[in-house]
N, C-alpha and C positions, 0 to 999 in steps of 0.2 A: 637272726640278729646276733651280733657278737657282743660279748661283755666288754665294757670299757673300764672296769675297775682297775685292772693291772696297769693299763695305759695311763689313766688319770692319776693313780697313786704315784706312779713314777714321775709324771710331769709336775705334780704338786711338790713332790720331794725335791726335784731338781730346782724348782724356783726357790724353795726354802733354802737350799744349800747355797745357791747363787747370792741371794740377798744376805744371808748370814755372812758369807765370805766377803762380800763388799763392805759390810759394816765392821767385821772383825779384822780386816786387813789394816785398819787404822791403828790397832794395837798389836799387829804382827802375828795374828793367828788365823788358822783355817778351820773349817767345819770338821775336817778329819781329825785335827789335833784336839778340838773341842770334844768330839766323841770319845777319843782315847782318854782324856781327862775325866769325863763323866763316868765312864765305865771303870776306870781305875779307882775313882772315889767310892764306887759301889763294891769294888773287889780289892780293897787295900791289901798290899803285900802279896799280890798274886804273881805268878811267874810270867815273864814276858810272853812266852809261847801260849800260855792260857789266855792272856789278854787278846792276843791275835785271834785266837779261836772265838772268843766272845764277840769281837768286832767283825768276825768273818772276813779277815784279810790275811794275806800271806805274812809270815813272820818277818821277812825282809822288809816289807812295806812298813810294818809297825816299827821295826828297828830304826828306820830313818826318822819316823815321827818322834820316837822316844829320844833319839839323838838331839833333835831340835828342842824338844821339851826339856831335856837335861841341860843343854847349853843355855836355855832361858832361865834355868834355876827352879823349874817347876816340878821336876821329877828326879828322883834319885834311884839309881840301880844299886842293888845290894846283892852280893854273891849268895846263892842259895846254899845253906849249910849242908843240905842233903845231896845236892847235885852240883859239883863244881863247874859244870858247863852252863848252868842256868843262872838267870838273874831274877830277883824278886824286885818289884817296883813299888815305890811309895811316893806319895805327893809330899812336896815340901810345904812349909808354912806359907811361902810366897804364893803357892798355887791357889790358896783360898781367895785372895783378893782378885786375882785374874779370873778365876772361875766365876766370881760374883759379877764381874764386868761382862763375861761371856753369857751368863744367864740373862742378864739384862738385855743384851743384844738378841738372844734367842726369844725372850718374851716379847720384845718389840716386833720382831719379824713375825712371830706367830699371831700377834694381835693384828698386824697389817694383813696377813694372809686370810685370817678368819673374820675380818671386819664385816663381811656381808651376812654373817650368821648371828642369830640371837644367842644369848647366853645359854638358853635351854638347848638349842640346836648344837652348840659347841660341846656341852656336857654329854648330850646323847651321842654325838659322833665320837667323842673320846671313849665313851663306854663301849661303843660298838667296835672300835678299832682295838681296844684293849682285849675284848673278848675274842676277836679274830686272832690277835697275836698269841694269846694264851692257848687257843686251840691248835695253832700251828706248832707251838712249842711242845705240846703233848704228842703231836703226830710224828715228831722227828725222832 
C-alpha cells in the first residue's frame, strides 16, 4: 500500500491556495504575494535574495512580486549599505491594514477547510504538522 500523505497534503494545499486567491482577488492580491508579505513581516529588513530563499522561489520570481507590492505601496526597497547590488526590504505602514484583511481571508479559508474537524482535532493536527515541519528543518 502506498502512502497518501504527500498527495493529500499537496491537494489540500492547492485547494487552500485556490480559495484564498478567489477571495483575495477582490482586493488585488494573490496567495504568493501574501506569503511574501508574511515572511517579510517575520524577517524585516532582509535582503531580497534572502527572502527568495526563505520562500523557496527563484529571485526573479520574487522580484516580480516585490515590484507589484512596491507599486501597491506595501513594500519599500532600500539599498543595502554593505552591498550596492542588493536591496533590503521593509513593509510600509500601509501594509499593516492590507495584511489584516489578508489574515481575515486566510482565517476564513482555514475555517472552511477544517470545518469537519473538532477543535481538539484541529489543535492535534496543527501540533503534528508543526512537529513534522520542525524535524524537516533540522534535517536540511
